[in-house]
C-alpha positions as CSV (number, residue, x, y, z in Angstrom):
1,M,30.2,-51.7,-80.5
2,K,26.8,-52.6,-81.2
3,A,27.6,-56.4,-80.9
4,V,29.1,-55.9,-77.4
5,L,25.8,-54.0,-76.3
6,E,23.7,-56.6,-77.8
7,K,25.6,-59.3,-75.9
8,L,25.5,-57.4,-72.6
9,G,22.0,-56.2,-72.8
10,Q,20.2,-59.4,-74.2
11,N,18.4,-60.2,-71.1
12,P,17.3,-57.1,-69.1
13,R,15.2,-59.1,-66.5
14,Q,18.2,-61.3,-65.7
15,S,20.4,-58.2,-65.3
16,L,17.8,-56.6,-63.0
17,K,17.8,-59.7,-60.8
18,L,21.6,-59.8,-60.9
19,F,21.9,-56.0,-59.9
20,L,19.3,-56.5,-57.2
21,R,20.9,-59.6,-55.6
22,G,24.3,-57.8,-55.9
23,F,22.9,-54.6,-54.2
24,G,21.4,-56.7,-51.4
25,L,24.7,-58.5,-50.8
26,F,26.4,-55.1,-50.9
27,I,24.0,-53.7,-48.3
28,A,24.4,-56.8,-46.1
29,G,28.1,-56.4,-46.3
30,A,28.0,-52.7,-45.4
31,L,25.7,-53.4,-42.4
32,A,28.2,-56.1,-41.2
33,I,31.0,-53.7,-41.5
34,M,29.1,-51.1,-39.5
35,L,28.1,-53.7,-36.9
36,G,31.9,-54.7,-36.5
37,Y,32.8,-51.0,-36.2
38,F,30.4,-50.4,-33.2
39,T,30.5,-53.9,-31.5
40,E,32.8,-56.9,-32.3
41,P,35.4,-56.1,-34.9
42,L,35.3,-59.7,-36.2
43,W,31.9,-58.8,-38.0
44,Q,34.0,-56.7,-40.5
45,I,35.5,-59.8,-42.1
46,P,32.2,-61.4,-43.3
47,G,31.2,-57.9,-44.2
48,L,34.1,-57.5,-46.5
49,L,33.5,-61.0,-47.9
50,L,29.9,-59.9,-48.9
51,L,30.7,-56.4,-49.9
52,I,33.2,-57.3,-52.7
53,P,31.2,-59.8,-54.6
54,G,28.0,-57.8,-54.1
55,A,29.5,-54.7,-55.7
56,V,30.9,-56.9,-58.7
57,M,27.5,-58.5,-59.2
58,A,25.8,-55.1,-59.0
59,A,28.1,-53.4,-61.3
60,I,27.7,-56.4,-63.9
61,G,24.0,-56.3,-63.6
62,Y,23.9,-52.5,-64.0
63,L,26.1,-52.7,-66.9
64,G,23.5,-55.2,-68.6
65,I,20.6,-52.8,-67.9
66,F,22.5,-49.8,-69.2
67,S,23.5,-51.6,-72.3
68,N,20.0,-52.7,-73.0
69,R,18.7,-49.2,-72.5
70,L,21.4,-47.7,-74.7
71,L,20.8,-50.3,-77.4
72,N,17.0,-49.3,-77.5
73,I,18.1,-45.6,-77.8
74,F,20.2,-46.4,-80.6
75,N,17.6,-48.5,-82.4
76,R,15.0,-45.8,-82.0
77,T,17.0,-43.2,-83.5
78,Q,17.8,-45.6,-86.4
79,V,14.1,-46.0,-87.0
80,R,13.4,-42.3,-87.0
81,K,16.2,-41.7,-89.4
82,D,14.6,-44.2,-91.8
83,L,11.3,-42.5,-91.6
84,F,12.7,-39.2,-92.8
85,K,14.4,-40.5,-95.9
Protein backbone atom coordinates (compact mmCIF):
# COMPACT_ATOMS: atom_id res chain seq x y z
CA MET A 1 0.00 0.00 0.00
CA LYS A 2 2.82 2.36 0.83
CA ALA A 3 4.37 1.83 -2.61
CA VAL A 4 1.09 2.82 -4.28
CA LEU A 5 0.85 5.96 -2.15
CA GLU A 6 4.45 6.86 -3.00
CA LYS A 7 3.77 6.45 -6.72
CA LEU A 8 0.55 8.48 -6.68
CA GLY A 9 1.83 11.23 -4.42
CA GLN A 10 5.34 11.63 -5.75
CA ASN A 11 4.76 15.10 -7.24
CA PRO A 12 2.13 17.15 -5.36
CA ARG A 13 2.64 20.30 -7.46
CA GLN A 14 1.88 18.43 -10.65
CA SER A 15 -1.16 16.85 -8.97
CA LEU A 16 -2.39 20.30 -7.93
CA LYS A 17 -1.97 21.62 -11.48
CA LEU A 18 -3.84 18.62 -12.84
CA PHE A 19 -6.61 19.08 -10.28
CA LEU A 20 -7.02 22.79 -11.06
CA ARG A 21 -7.05 22.22 -14.81
CA GLY A 22 -9.59 19.44 -14.45
CA PHE A 23 -11.72 21.55 -12.12
CA GLY A 24 -11.59 24.40 -14.64
CA LEU A 25 -12.73 22.10 -17.44
CA PHE A 26 -15.48 20.75 -15.20
CA ILE A 27 -16.73 24.27 -14.44
CA ALA A 28 -16.58 25.25 -18.12
CA GLY A 29 -18.56 22.14 -19.03
CA ALA A 30 -21.13 22.80 -16.32
CA LEU A 31 -21.54 26.39 -17.51
CA ALA A 32 -21.98 25.22 -21.11
CA ILE A 33 -24.65 22.74 -19.99
CA MET A 34 -26.44 25.49 -18.07
CA LEU A 35 -26.19 27.79 -21.09
CA GLY A 36 -27.69 25.05 -23.23
CA TYR A 37 -30.51 24.56 -20.77
CA PHE A 38 -31.52 28.22 -20.88
CA THR A 39 -30.75 29.01 -24.55
CA GLU A 40 -29.73 26.75 -27.43
CA PRO A 41 -29.69 23.05 -26.42
CA LEU A 42 -26.71 22.32 -28.69
CA TRP A 43 -24.45 23.98 -26.08
CA GLN A 44 -24.99 20.93 -23.91
CA ILE A 45 -22.97 18.65 -26.21
CA PRO A 46 -19.66 20.50 -25.85
CA GLY A 47 -20.54 20.92 -22.19
CA LEU A 48 -20.65 17.15 -21.75
CA LEU A 49 -17.46 16.78 -23.77
CA LEU A 50 -15.72 19.13 -21.32
CA LEU A 51 -17.41 17.88 -18.17
CA ILE A 52 -16.36 14.23 -18.35
CA PRO A 53 -12.60 14.68 -18.95
CA GLY A 54 -12.59 17.54 -16.46
CA ALA A 55 -14.07 15.32 -13.77
CA VAL A 56 -11.57 12.54 -14.52
CA MET A 57 -8.60 14.94 -14.48
CA ALA A 58 -9.74 16.55 -11.24
CA ALA A 59 -10.24 13.15 -9.61
CA ILE A 60 -6.76 11.96 -10.61
CA GLY A 61 -5.19 15.20 -9.39
CA TYR A 62 -7.06 15.03 -6.11
CA LEU A 63 -6.01 11.42 -5.63
CA GLY A 64 -2.37 12.49 -6.04
CA ILE A 65 -2.74 15.32 -3.52
CA PHE A 66 -4.53 13.05 -1.05
CA SER A 67 -1.90 10.32 -1.44
CA ASN A 68 0.89 12.78 -0.74
CA ARG A 69 -0.82 14.07 2.39
CA LEU A 70 -1.60 10.58 3.64
CA LEU A 71 1.98 9.46 3.02
CA ASN A 72 3.23 12.47 5.00
CA ILE A 73 0.98 11.51 7.91
CA PHE A 74 2.23 7.92 7.85
CA ASN A 75 5.87 9.05 7.76
CA ARG A 76 5.33 11.54 10.60
CA THR A 77 3.79 8.93 12.88
CA GLN A 78 6.62 6.53 12.06
CA VAL A 79 9.22 9.13 13.14
CA ARG A 80 7.36 9.78 16.41
CA LYS A 81 7.20 6.04 17.15
CA ASP A 82 10.97 5.86 16.67
CA LEU A 83 11.50 8.70 19.14
CA PHE A 84 9.71 6.86 21.94
CA LYS A 85 11.65 3.60 21.65
